[in-house]
N, C-alpha and C positions, 0 to 999 in steps of 0.2 A: 642911485646906485642899485645894482641888481642884488637880489638876495643871495648871499654866498655863505656856504656852510663848511668849507674845507680850506684850511690854511697850512701852508708849508712853514714849519717852525724853523727851517734853515735860513730862508730868505724873506719870509713874511708875505709871500704872494697868496692871494685868495683865489679859490676855484669854486665853480658851481656844482661840481660833481666829484666823487671819489675817484672815478676813472681818470679824470683830467689831472687830479693831483698825483695819482700813481704815475702817469705818463711824464709829468713834470719832474718828479723825483728821479725816475729812471734816466731821463735825459740830462737834467741839470746837476744832480747830486748822486751819481751812480756809485761812488765809493764811500758815501756817508753811511754811518750806522743809523738807520731810521728806527725810531720807536713810535708806536701809534698809541694814542689814548683818546678817550671820549671826554669832551668838555661840554657841560650843560650850562647855558646862559639864558638870560631873559632875552627873547628875540626882539623885544621893543627897543633894546639898547644897542647902539652901534659901538662896538669895542674897537679901539685903535691900539694895535700892538706894535711894539718896536723892539729892536735888538740893540 
């Protein structure tokens, strides 16, 4: 799996750049109230998120 650092918290999709995440949010979740925050994690651990 590629190294991914950006995740949509609305649907859980991962992206390799902030620009791609921005494009995704604008296209898929245009009416959602988006809140951004920074999460710092150990890069050696692969986290699996679910909704």
